[in-house]
Each structure stands twice: as C-alpha cells, then as structure tokens.
N, CA and C atoms as a LAMMPS dump frame, in Angstrom:
ITEM: TIMESTEP
0
ITEM: NUMBER OF ATOMS
402
ITEM: BOX BOUNDS ff ff ff
-5.0000000000000000e+02 5.0000000000000000e+02
-5.0000000000000000e+02 5.0000000000000000e+02
-5.0000000000000000e+02 5.0000000000000000e+02
ITEM: ATOMS id mol type element x y z
1 1 1 N -313.795 -335.6 -431.502
2 1 2 C -312.354 -335.523 -431.414
3 1 3 C -311.876 -336.505 -430.347
4 2 1 N -310.766 -337.118 -430.597
5 2 2 C -310.211 -338.092 -429.657
6 2 3 C -309.707 -337.4 -428.401
7 3 1 N -309.794 -338.127 -427.293
8 3 2 C -309.295 -337.6 -426.024
9 3 3 C -307.89 -338.141 -425.809
10 4 1 N -306.94 -337.26 -425.57
11 4 2 C -305.571 -337.692 -425.302
12 4 3 C -305.113 -337.086 -423.987
13 5 1 N -304.187 -337.76 -423.35
14 5 2 C -303.65 -337.303 -422.068
15 5 3 C -302.487 -336.341 -422.312
16 6 1 N -302.357 -335.344 -421.449
17 6 2 C -301.252 -334.405 -421.56
18 6 3 C -301.444 -333.437 -422.715
19 7 1 N -300.404 -332.662 -422.998
20 7 2 C -300.545 -331.732 -424.113
21 7 3 C -299.827 -332.252 -425.35
22 8 1 N -300.366 -331.884 -426.473
23 8 2 C -299.847 -332.345 -427.754
24 8 3 C -298.427 -331.825 -427.974
25 9 1 N -298.201 -330.583 -427.629
26 9 2 C -296.902 -329.945 -427.848
27 9 3 C -295.759 -330.79 -427.283
28 10 1 N -295.864 -331.168 -426.026
29 10 2 C -294.814 -331.98 -425.405
30 10 3 C -294.761 -333.378 -426.003
31 11 1 N -295.927 -333.955 -426.256
32 11 2 C -295.993 -335.333 -426.741
33 11 3 C -295.34 -335.512 -428.113
34 12 1 N -295.416 -334.496 -428.967
35 12 2 C -294.851 -334.636 -430.315
36 12 3 C -293.379 -334.24 -430.396
37 13 1 N -292.842 -333.651 -429.342
38 13 2 C -291.431 -333.276 -429.365
39 13 3 C -291.17 -331.791 -429.257
40 14 1 N -292.18 -331.035 -428.861
41 14 2 C -291.991 -329.617 -428.579
42 14 3 C -291.724 -328.747 -429.792
43 15 1 N -290.992 -327.664 -429.537
44 15 2 C -290.792 -326.634 -430.558
45 15 3 C -290.096 -327.17 -431.806
46 16 1 N -289.165 -328.082 -431.629
47 16 2 C -288.45 -328.626 -432.793
48 16 3 C -289.427 -329.248 -433.784
49 17 1 N -290.392 -329.992 -433.285
50 17 2 C -291.356 -330.641 -434.174
51 17 3 C -292.316 -329.624 -434.778
52 18 1 N -292.715 -328.618 -434.003
53 18 2 C -293.569 -327.55 -434.545
54 18 3 C -292.832 -326.836 -435.675
55 19 1 N -291.561 -326.565 -435.462
56 19 2 C -290.746 -325.901 -436.479
57 19 3 C -290.687 -326.736 -437.762
58 20 1 N -290.454 -328.03 -437.635
59 20 2 C -290.428 -328.921 -438.802
60 20 3 C -291.77 -328.909 -439.524
61 21 1 N -292.846 -328.985 -438.753
62 21 2 C -294.189 -329.001 -439.324
63 21 3 C -294.465 -327.723 -440.115
64 22 1 N -294.169 -326.592 -439.529
65 22 2 C -294.447 -325.311 -440.187
66 22 3 C -293.596 -325.145 -441.444
67 23 1 N -292.342 -325.551 -441.398
68 23 2 C -291.489 -325.457 -442.589
69 23 3 C -292.028 -326.353 -443.71
70 24 1 N -292.432 -327.57 -443.375
71 24 2 C -293.001 -328.48 -444.378
72 24 3 C -294.316 -327.929 -444.932
73 25 1 N -295.113 -327.332 -444.069
74 25 2 C -296.403 -326.769 -444.467
75 25 3 C -296.214 -325.609 -445.44
76 26 1 N -295.378 -324.64 -445.083
77 26 2 C -295.225 -323.464 -445.942
78 26 3 C -294.468 -323.757 -447.225
79 27 1 N -293.673 -324.817 -447.259
80 27 2 C -293.069 -325.242 -448.525
81 27 3 C -294.174 -325.612 -449.519
82 28 1 N -295.26 -326.171 -449.011
83 28 2 C -296.398 -326.537 -449.856
84 28 3 C -297.276 -325.323 -450.173
85 29 1 N -297.565 -324.531 -449.159
86 29 2 C -298.415 -323.347 -449.348
87 29 3 C -297.82 -322.432 -450.417
88 30 1 N -296.518 -322.237 -450.382
89 30 2 C -295.852 -321.335 -451.32
90 30 3 C -295.916 -321.772 -452.764
91 31 1 N -296.334 -323.01 -453.007
92 31 2 C -296.44 -323.542 -454.367
93 31 3 C -297.881 -323.846 -454.771
94 32 1 N -298.812 -323.72 -453.845
95 32 2 C -300.191 -324.134 -454.134
96 32 3 C -300.942 -323.019 -454.862
97 33 1 N -301.444 -323.285 -456.072
98 33 2 C -302.087 -322.23 -456.859
99 33 3 C -303.329 -321.611 -456.214
100 34 1 N -304.007 -322.331 -455.369
101 34 2 C -305.179 -321.76 -454.694
102 34 3 C -304.784 -320.876 -453.511
103 35 1 N -303.597 -321.101 -452.967
104 35 2 C -303.187 -320.374 -451.763
105 35 3 C -302.254 -319.197 -452.022
106 36 1 N -301.452 -319.271 -453.067
107 36 2 C -300.492 -318.184 -453.295
108 36 3 C -301.143 -316.802 -453.446
109 37 1 N -302.367 -316.689 -453.98
110 37 2 C -302.959 -315.341 -454.073
111 37 3 C -303.233 -314.676 -452.721
112 38 1 N -303.333 -315.446 -451.654
113 38 2 C -303.666 -314.841 -450.357
114 38 3 C -302.5 -314.865 -449.365
115 39 1 N -301.343 -315.31 -449.819
116 39 2 C -300.152 -315.33 -448.969
117 39 3 C -299.079 -314.432 -449.577
118 40 1 N -298.203 -313.867 -448.739
119 40 2 C -297.114 -313.047 -449.281
120 40 3 C -296.097 -313.918 -450.016
121 41 1 N -295.338 -313.3 -450.908
122 41 2 C -294.294 -314.038 -451.626
123 41 3 C -293.243 -314.574 -450.66
124 42 1 N -292.871 -313.762 -449.696
125 42 2 C -291.9 -314.172 -448.678
126 42 3 C -292.677 -314.648 -447.452
127 43 1 N -292.611 -315.931 -447.188
128 43 2 C -293.381 -316.54 -446.1
129 43 3 C -292.625 -316.585 -444.776
130 44 1 N -291.482 -315.951 -444.691
131 44 2 C -290.654 -316.02 -443.485
132 44 3 C -291.401 -315.542 -442.242
133 45 1 N -291.977 -314.356 -442.306
134 45 2 C -292.674 -313.801 -441.146
135 45 3 C -293.962 -314.572 -440.859
136 46 1 N -294.646 -314.98 -441.898
137 46 2 C -295.866 -315.774 -441.731
138 46 3 C -295.542 -317.075 -441.005
139 47 1 N -294.469 -317.737 -441.407
140 47 2 C -294.06 -318.99 -440.767
141 47 3 C -293.655 -318.754 -439.311
142 48 1 N -292.967 -317.668 -439.046
143 48 2 C -292.565 -317.358 -437.665
144 48 3 C -293.794 -317.206 -436.767
145 49 1 N -294.791 -316.486 -437.243
146 49 2 C -296.026 -316.309 -436.47
147 49 3 C -296.765 -317.632 -436.305
148 50 1 N -296.763 -318.448 -437.353
149 50 2 C -297.445 -319.745 -437.277
150 50 3 C -296.76 -320.655 -436.257
151 51 1 N -295.448 -320.616 -436.188
152 51 2 C -294.727 -321.417 -435.187
153 51 3 C -295.131 -320.998 -433.777
154 52 1 N -295.214 -319.698 -433.558
155 52 2 C -295.636 -319.209 -432.239
156 52 3 C -297.071 -319.639 -431.944
157 53 1 N -297.939 -319.486 -432.938
158 53 2 C -299.344 -319.825 -432.729
159 53 3 C -299.518 -321.317 -432.45
160 54 1 N -298.933 -322.173 -433.285
161 54 2 C -299.115 -323.617 -433.095
162 54 3 C -298.495 -324.097 -431.791
163 55 1 N -297.399 -323.494 -431.378
164 55 2 C -296.817 -323.828 -430.076
165 55 3 C -297.859 -323.628 -428.986
166 56 1 N -298.484 -322.476 -428.993
167 56 2 C -299.509 -322.149 -427.994
168 56 3 C -300.767 -322.994 -428.179
169 57 1 N -301.224 -323.145 -429.415
170 57 2 C -302.461 -323.864 -429.742
171 57 3 C -302.417 -325.31 -429.259
172 58 1 N -301.234 -325.913 -429.324
173 58 2 C -301.105 -327.317 -428.941
174 58 3 C -300.538 -327.522 -427.541
175 59 1 N -300.58 -326.488 -426.708
176 59 2 C -300.28 -326.666 -425.293
177 59 3 C -298.91 -326.245 -424.824
178 60 1 N -298.128 -325.641 -425.698
179 60 2 C -296.813 -325.158 -425.305
180 60 3 C -296.891 -323.757 -424.72
181 61 1 N -295.753 -323.112 -424.569
182 61 2 C -295.732 -321.756 -424.013
183 61 3 C -296.576 -320.796 -424.862
184 62 1 N -297.153 -319.774 -424.243
185 62 2 C -298.034 -318.836 -424.954
186 62 3 C -297.253 -317.799 -425.77
187 63 1 N -296.419 -318.275 -426.669
188 63 2 C -295.539 -317.387 -427.433
189 63 3 C -296.311 -316.363 -428.258
190 64 1 N -297.369 -316.817 -428.902
191 64 2 C -298.137 -315.916 -429.757
192 64 3 C -298.759 -314.793 -428.939
193 65 1 N -299.442 -315.154 -427.869
194 65 2 C -300.111 -314.147 -427.038
195 65 3 C -299.121 -313.181 -426.404
196 66 1 N -297.953 -313.684 -426.03
197 66 2 C -296.946 -312.816 -425.421
198 66 3 C -296.478 -311.732 -426.384
199 67 1 N -296.384 -312.068 -427.654
200 67 2 C -295.9 -311.094 -428.638
201 67 3 C -297.021 -310.322 -429.32
202 68 1 N -298.131 -310.992 -429.623
203 68 2 C -299.147 -310.386 -430.482
204 68 3 C -300.513 -310.224 -429.827
205 69 1 N -300.633 -310.611 -428.567
206 69 2 C -301.924 -310.509 -427.898
207 69 3 C -302.815 -311.699 -428.231
208 70 1 N -304.093 -311.568 -427.913
209 70 2 C -305.045 -312.649 -428.169
210 70 3 C -305.013 -313.014 -429.653
211 71 1 N -305.05 -314.318 -429.974
212 71 2 C -304.967 -314.715 -431.378
213 71 3 C -306.039 -314.098 -432.301
214 72 1 N -307.28 -313.934 -431.835
215 72 2 C -308.348 -313.362 -432.662
216 72 3 C -308.261 -313.853 -434.104
217 73 1 N -308.231 -315.151 -434.275
218 73 2 C -307.97 -315.727 -435.591
219 73 3 C -308.912 -315.239 -436.681
220 74 1 N -310.197 -315.28 -436.405
221 74 2 C -311.154 -314.881 -437.445
222 74 3 C -310.915 -313.422 -437.852
223 75 1 N -310.752 -312.55 -436.897
224 75 2 C -310.525 -311.135 -437.21
225 75 3 C -309.231 -310.937 -437.999
226 76 1 N -308.197 -311.674 -437.653
227 76 2 C -306.917 -311.529 -438.356
228 76 3 C -306.992 -312.045 -439.791
229 77 1 N -307.939 -312.949 -440.065
230 77 2 C -308.044 -313.538 -441.398
231 77 3 C -309.117 -312.897 -442.279
232 78 1 N -309.916 -311.997 -441.734
233 78 2 C -310.981 -311.35 -442.509
234 78 3 C -310.463 -310.66 -443.78
235 79 1 N -309.288 -310.036 -443.775
236 79 2 C -308.836 -309.359 -445.002
237 79 3 C -308.575 -310.303 -446.185
238 80 1 N -308.515 -311.6 -445.924
239 80 2 C -308.182 -312.565 -446.971
240 80 3 C -309.432 -313.341 -447.372
241 81 1 N -309.651 -313.475 -448.674
242 81 2 C -310.825 -314.195 -449.164
243 81 3 C -310.571 -315.694 -449.046
244 82 1 N -311.133 -316.274 -448.006
245 82 2 C -310.94 -317.697 -447.727
246 82 3 C -312.213 -318.43 -448.135
247 83 1 N -312.118 -319.095 -449.265
248 83 2 C -313.231 -319.851 -449.835
249 83 3 C -313.166 -321.299 -449.353
250 84 1 N -314.219 -322.08 -449.581
251 84 2 C -314.14 -323.506 -449.243
252 84 3 C -312.978 -324.214 -449.943
253 85 1 N -312.713 -323.898 -451.204
254 85 2 C -311.608 -324.582 -451.893
255 85 3 C -310.25 -324.159 -451.33
256 86 1 N -310.126 -322.92 -450.889
257 86 2 C -308.874 -322.495 -450.254
258 86 3 C -308.726 -323.14 -448.879
259 87 1 N -309.815 -323.271 -448.175
260 87 2 C -309.782 -323.995 -446.893
261 87 3 C -309.306 -325.419 -447.127
262 88 1 N -309.859 -326.073 -448.145
263 88 2 C -309.482 -327.454 -448.447
264 88 3 C -308.019 -327.558 -448.868
265 89 1 N -307.542 -326.588 -449.634
266 89 2 C -306.137 -326.58 -450.045
267 89 3 C -305.225 -326.417 -448.83
268 90 1 N -305.617 -325.549 -447.897
269 90 2 C -304.85 -325.337 -446.67
270 90 3 C -304.773 -326.638 -445.868
271 91 1 N -305.917 -327.299 -445.724
272 91 2 C -305.957 -328.56 -444.972
273 91 3 C -305.128 -329.63 -445.683
274 92 1 N -305.172 -329.663 -447
275 92 2 C -304.361 -330.619 -447.761
276 92 3 C -302.872 -330.393 -447.5
277 93 1 N -302.446 -329.142 -447.533
278 93 2 C -301.036 -328.829 -447.25
279 93 3 C -300.654 -329.252 -445.833
280 94 1 N -301.541 -329.012 -444.877
281 94 2 C -301.255 -329.383 -443.492
282 94 3 C -301.249 -330.899 -443.321
283 95 1 N -302.173 -331.584 -443.971
284 95 2 C -302.219 -333.051 -443.902
285 95 3 C -300.9 -333.64 -444.386
286 96 1 N -300.413 -333.152 -445.517
287 96 2 C -299.158 -333.653 -446.071
288 96 3 C -297.959 -333.272 -445.207
289 97 1 N -297.987 -332.089 -444.621
290 97 2 C -296.894 -331.675 -443.731
291 97 3 C -296.867 -332.527 -442.465
292 98 1 N -298.036 -332.833 -441.916
293 98 2 C -298.104 -333.707 -440.736
294 98 3 C -297.531 -335.082 -441.057
295 99 1 N -297.833 -335.6 -442.241
296 99 2 C -297.301 -336.906 -442.645
297 99 3 C -295.786 -336.833 -442.839
298 100 1 N -295.31 -335.784 -443.485
299 100 2 C -293.877 -335.638 -443.743
300 100 3 C -293.067 -335.56 -442.455
301 101 1 N -293.601 -334.915 -441.451
302 101 2 C -292.857 -334.74 -440.206
303 101 3 C -293.007 -335.92 -439.258
304 102 1 N -293.691 -336.949 -439.705
305 102 2 C -293.817 -338.207 -438.949
306 102 3 C -294.367 -338.015 -437.541
307 103 1 N -295.349 -337.143 -437.399
308 103 2 C -296.013 -337.006 -436.106
309 103 3 C -296.859 -338.252 -435.904
310 104 1 N -296.68 -338.895 -434.771
311 104 2 C -297.319 -340.182 -434.515
312 104 3 C -298.776 -340.031 -434.118
313 105 1 N -299.491 -341.133 -434.302
314 105 2 C -300.879 -341.213 -433.843
315 105 3 C -300.876 -341.437 -432.337
316 106 1 N -301.887 -341 -431.631
317 106 2 C -303.108 -340.342 -432.119
318 106 3 C -302.937 -338.844 -432.326
319 107 1 N -301.729 -338.33 -432.1
320 107 2 C -301.519 -336.882 -432.141
321 107 3 C -301.754 -336.292 -433.522
322 108 1 N -301.3 -336.989 -434.564
323 108 2 C -301.492 -336.47 -435.922
324 108 3 C -302.973 -336.26 -436.216
325 109 1 N -303.786 -337.248 -435.889
326 109 2 C -305.223 -337.145 -436.148
327 109 3 C -305.857 -336.034 -435.331
328 110 1 N -305.505 -335.941 -434.068
329 110 2 C -306.075 -334.901 -433.206
330 110 3 C -305.657 -333.514 -433.703
331 111 1 N -304.401 -333.368 -434.08
332 111 2 C -303.934 -332.082 -434.596
333 111 3 C -304.688 -331.697 -435.863
334 112 1 N -304.843 -332.652 -436.77
335 112 2 C -305.542 -332.361 -438.019
336 112 3 C -307.008 -332.029 -437.769
337 113 1 N -307.639 -332.725 -436.833
338 113 2 C -309.035 -332.417 -436.499
339 113 3 C -309.163 -330.989 -435.981
340 114 1 N -308.294 -330.607 -435.06
341 114 2 C -308.347 -329.25 -434.494
342 114 3 C -308.063 -328.193 -435.56
343 115 1 N -307.074 -328.444 -436.385
344 115 2 C -306.719 -327.476 -437.421
345 115 3 C -307.78 -327.405 -438.516
346 116 1 N -308.395 -328.523 -438.837
347 116 2 C -309.466 -328.53 -439.845
348 116 3 C -310.67 -327.736 -439.364
349 117 1 N -311.027 -327.9 -438.099
350 117 2 C -312.138 -327.12 -437.541
351 117 3 C -311.805 -325.628 -437.565
352 118 1 N -310.579 -325.302 -437.232
353 118 2 C -310.161 -323.903 -437.25
354 118 3 C -310.194 -323.355 -438.674
355 119 1 N -309.72 -324.136 -439.632
356 119 2 C -309.735 -323.705 -441.037
357 119 3 C -311.165 -323.463 -441.519
358 120 1 N -312.078 -324.307 -441.101
359 120 2 C -313.482 -324.118 -441.469
360 120 3 C -314.003 -322.807 -440.9
361 121 1 N -313.634 -322.512 -439.68
362 121 2 C -314.068 -321.274 -439.03
363 121 3 C -313.504 -320.032 -439.738
364 122 1 N -312.377 -320.166 -440.413
365 122 2 C -311.752 -319.031 -441.098
366 122 3 C -312.423 -318.693 -442.427
367 123 1 N -313.209 -319.609 -442.988
368 123 2 C -313.858 -319.334 -444.273
369 123 3 C -314.736 -318.092 -444.15
370 124 1 N -314.629 -317.222 -445.155
371 124 2 C -315.38 -315.967 -445.116
372 124 3 C -315.906 -315.521 -446.477
373 125 1 N -315.688 -316.336 -447.501
374 125 2 C -316.097 -315.971 -448.854
375 125 3 C -316.69 -317.191 -449.549
376 126 1 N -317.924 -317.086 -450.068
377 126 2 C -318.481 -318.21 -450.82
378 126 3 C -317.634 -318.485 -452.065
379 127 1 N -317.663 -319.705 -452.522
380 127 2 C -316.852 -320.102 -453.675
381 127 3 C -317.124 -319.233 -454.899
382 128 1 N -318.349 -318.863 -455.13
383 128 2 C -318.678 -318.096 -456.335
384 128 3 C -318.26 -316.633 -456.26
385 129 1 N -317.697 -316.204 -455.127
386 129 2 C -317.228 -314.824 -454.986
387 129 3 C -315.72 -314.751 -454.795
388 130 1 N -315.028 -315.866 -455.041
389 130 2 C -313.594 -315.881 -454.756
390 130 3 C -312.823 -314.886 -455.61
391 131 1 N -311.707 -314.481 -455.087
392 131 2 C -310.862 -313.532 -455.794
393 131 3 C -309.546 -313.377 -455.074
394 132 1 N -308.842 -312.358 -455.411
395 132 2 C -307.558 -312.078 -454.772
396 132 3 C -307.798 -311.505 -453.387
397 133 1 N -306.747 -311.464 -452.59
398 133 2 C -306.892 -310.869 -451.263
399 133 3 C -307.233 -309.395 -451.407
400 134 1 N -307.931 -308.885 -450.415
401 134 2 C -308.399 -307.492 -450.46
402 134 3 C -307.26 -306.522 -450.267
C-alpha cells in the first residue's frame, strides 16, 4: 500500500466527499444483482452507517464508534453470505463510485486498496455455497 502524509479524510475534502462517495456507491449496490440479495431494499440506514464508518476509517472523527461501538466488521457481516463474487461486485461498485466522485490520486488508489483488503476479510461463504442472506 502506498504511504501518504496526513489523513485521507481531510485530504479528499472531509465529510462532504465521504457523503458523495457513499451515495454513488449505494446507487450501484441497489441495482447490482449479486448484491441486492444481501442488502435491504431501503439503503438509507445502511448508507448512514457507512458514512460514519468511512469517516472514521479514513481518519476523520470517530462517528461510528461513538454511536455503535467498536466496528467489529467481520462479526457484523457474518449473517450475510459474502462469496468471492459478491466481494468482487462490492469492490466494483466502490471502484466506480470512487471514479464518479473524482477523488484524486494517490488517495483513490489507497482508499481502494484499504477497502479491497477489508472486503476480502468479510468473505465468509465459498462460491459453491452461495445463497440468500441468513
């Protein structure tokens, strides 16, 4: 992963840019056939939590922890069958959202690297066992 100075959150424009990114991301997630089975129909609350999480994840205020405690990402995602193809679909949606929101380099690449590693860590179901959320 590339080394950058300062925090990503401030460098990309703070909460406004995180908000744009999350809105662009969930516009894609809500239409992706591999992802809709594991996401709610109404993504409003999911997007709100993601904005808090990404703010904290990229060096901004600890909004997520203040409201919801430690992120415990893997534990929070265990109820959902996350296969390699769903991981890839998630990363594809995020890649396109990062491009749409015009986040500049090297921040876009660093953000995608961090999020891709996190998405890989969330996988919990082999491809041949995929199904609907539990």
